[in-house]
N, C-alpha and C positions, 0 to 999 in steps of 0.2 A: 616323643611319640609320633609316629608317622601320620601324615594327614591321610584320611581315607580317600580312596581313589575317586569316589563319587563327589566328595567335597572339592577335591582338586579340579575335577572336570567342571564343576559348577563355577569355580573361581575363574578358570580359563575362559569359560563361556561368557561370564560377566565382563572380563577384560576385553574380549573380542567385541562384545556389544558396545562397550564404552569407547573402544578405539574406532569402531565404525561411526559412532555418533560424533566423535571429535572430527573425523575426516569430513563428515557431512557438514558439520557446523562451521568449521574454520579452515578446512583443508581442501575445499573443492574449488577447482578453477573451471571456468567455462566462458562461453561467448558473452560479450559485453552488450549485445544488442537489446536484450530484454531490459537490462538496467537502464540503457539510454532511453528506451521508450517510456519507462516509468519516470525518468527525469523530465522528459518533455511534457508528459501528461501532468505531472505535479505542478509545473510552472503554469500550464493552462488552467488548472483548477484554482490556483491562487488568484489568477487574473479574473476568472469567471465569478469567484466569490467576493473579492474585495477591491478590484480595480476601480469600480464605480464609486466606492465609498472613500477612496484614497486619492482621488484627483486633487490637484493642488489647491483648487479654490474651495474644496469642501471643508477643510479645517486649516485655517491659516495661522494657527498658534505655532510657536516654535516646536513644540513636541509633535504636533500634527504634521508639519512640513518635514521634520526630520524623519518621522516614520514613513511618510509617503516617498521621500527620496530613497530611503533604504529599500523599501518594498519594490519599487519599480526597477532600480538598478540591479538588485539581487536576483529578482525573478527573470529579468531579461537576460542576464548572464547565464542563469540556469537553463533557460529555454534554448538559447543559441549554443550553449555548451562551451563557453570560454572560461577557463579555469573552473571547470565544471564542479569539482569536488568542493573547492572553496566557496563557490556560489551556492552549492547545496547547503553547506553549513551556515552561510550568511542568511539564506532564505529561511532555514529552520529556526535560526535565532530570532529573525523578525517575527515569525509565526508565534514563537513562545512569548515574545514581548507583547504581542497583541493579545495573547491568551491570558497571561498572568498580570501584566502591568496595566495595559489599556482596558482589558476586560474586567478582571476582578478588582484591581486597585482603583481605577478611574471610573468604573461602573458602566462600561459599554457591554451590557448584558448579552447581546447577540454574539459577541466575540468570546464568551465563556463556554460556548457549546462544544461538545466533544469532537465535532468535525474540525474545529480549529486546532485542537491538540493533535489529532491524528495526522493532519496535513503537515504540521510543524515537525512532528517526530519522524514521519515518513521521509521528509526532506533531509533530516539529519542522518537517517539510516542509508539513504541512497548515496550519501557521500562516502560510505564505506564499501561501495561497489566500483567496478571499472566503468562507471557511467560516462566517463570522459573519452572513452576509446571508440565510440561509435556515434554516428549521427550528430557530430558536434564540430564546432570551430576548432576545438583542441585536436580532433582527429585530422581535420584538413591541414592544419599547420604542421602536425607531425608527419603527414604524408609528404608535404612540400619539403620539409627538412630532409627526409629520407631520400627523396629524388635528387635534391641538390648535392648531397654527400655520397650518393651511390650506394647507400645502405638498404637492406631489405625493409619493406614496409612494416611498420609496427603491427603486431598481432592485435586483433580485436578480442582480447581475452583478459581475464584477471580473476582474482579471488572473489568469491561470491558470498562471503560471510555476511555482508550487509543484507542480502536477500534473505538469508536464514533468520536474521533478526526481524525482518518484516513478517516472515511466516510466524515467528513466535508472537509478535505483537498482535497479529490478526487472531491467532488462536486464543490468546489471553482476552482479547476484546470480545470474541464470541462467547467464551466461557462466562465471563462476568456479566455480559448482557443477558445470557440465559439464567444465570444464578440470580440476578436481580429480579427476574420475572418469575422465579420459582416460588411464588407465594399465592395465597388464595385470592388476593386482590387482582392478580393478573390472570391466573389459571381459571378463575371463575368466569372470565370474559368481561368483567366490569370495566376494566381499562379500555378494552377494545370498543365496548359499547359507548363509553364516554367520548372516545376519539371520533367514532362514527357520527354521533349526535352533534358534536362540536363543529365538524367540518362539512357534514353532508345533510343530515336530517333535521337539524334544529330541534324544535320541541316535539316533532312528530315521531313517535316511537314505532318503527316498522314491526310488523308481525314476524315472529321467528328470529328476531335479532339476537335474543339471548342464547339460543342454541348455536347459532352461527358464530357468535363471538366466542363462545366457549371452545368450539372446535378449532377455530383459527388460533386462539391463544395457546392451546395445548400443542398445536402443530408448530407454531413459531418457536416455542421453547424447545421442543424435541429437535427441530431443525438446527437451532443455534448450538445446542450441545453436540449434535452430530458434526456440524461444520468445525467446531472447536477441536474435536479429537480426530476427525476423519480426513479433512482436507490435506494435512501434511503428508499423507500416505497415498501413493499412486493407486493402489487397488481400491481404496475407498473413494478416492477423488473422482474416479470415472462415474460413480453413481451420485456424487454430491455436487459436482460442478454445475450442472444445469439447474438443480433446485436452488443452489446458492445464488446464481446469476438471476434466476427468475424472482427470487425473494427480494433482491435489491432493486430489480426493475419495477416490481410492483410498488414497493414503498417509495421509489423515485417519483412515480406518476400519481400516487394517491396521497402522499404526505409531504410536508415541507422539509424534507431531509435529503434534497437532491445532491448537495455537495458531498455529504457523507456517503451516499449510495454510489456516486460516481467514483469517489476515492477508493472505496472497497473494491469495486469492479476493476479499476486500474491496478490495484495492488495484488489482485489474483495472479498477475503475471509472475509474481515471486514464487508461487507454488510450483511452477512448471520448470522442468529441466531447461537450463539456459541454452544448451546446444540444440535441444529439440525445437525451441522457439526460433533459434537461428536457422534451422533447416526449413521450417515452415516459411519464414520470411524469404529465404533464398528461393524456395520453390515458387512463391507468389511473384517474385521479381524476375524469375527466369534466369537466375545466376547461381553460382555455387555458394556454399556456406562461407562464412567469413574466413575461416582458416584455409579452406581450399582456394578461395579467391586470392588470398594473400600469397599463397605458394605459387599460384599460376602467374600472378603479376610479377613476382620477384624472380 
């Protein structure tokens, strides 16, 4: 029996959508500069959060010294970009060891927080990008080799599927953060009230706090659902970008979640077209984009 024409058309449409998604997810190549910026930013966030706690004199046990040595070597290599992808895997593995073993197994409770897991996973994902091809010692050595051998300079480009995984991770994070808050306990404003009283008001209950807390609670849940489903799409992103950045800026300065907030803002780079980010950087520096500059030099 022949397939009805409308069914065949629907099937072809579904195939086209699936093919477009596959190309976007694993088949897109672009500038490596945004990936490199995320690589550098992640190393700095690892330092700002844990460097002070992992100085060699802080924990002189064999396990503590081993962790500290791995932490500083891995994150330094990640920052300068020497064997960048291996350094990213190493850094991510250190982060997961801090989260699972030192945090949950050995009882270092602050290391069990979600920002530890997010940083570790982001480092592993950035290893799947061409983060070694820009702003790195790897890039410098590759250029030196090309000049010695008379070959064209290597392109600052590569497959961006690691950035796609970061986008997926952020969307999942926003969705479940909103889902967890989709209860009467949060939407009623009770949790916001408790947070405000704990950090700011003490036992003095300000007038109008209940209404304000309810409005803020509903707005937060609505925003997180919107960010989960809207940020991956350019048309929605133009309206959600500033609210998302403002949201993280507000909780950065008002609550002790500064590492998480800074990490989220840094990872927003993954949402943008890598070549568009390249063009913005080139314009700010007064030079051509990476590909154009490569062609002009060679």
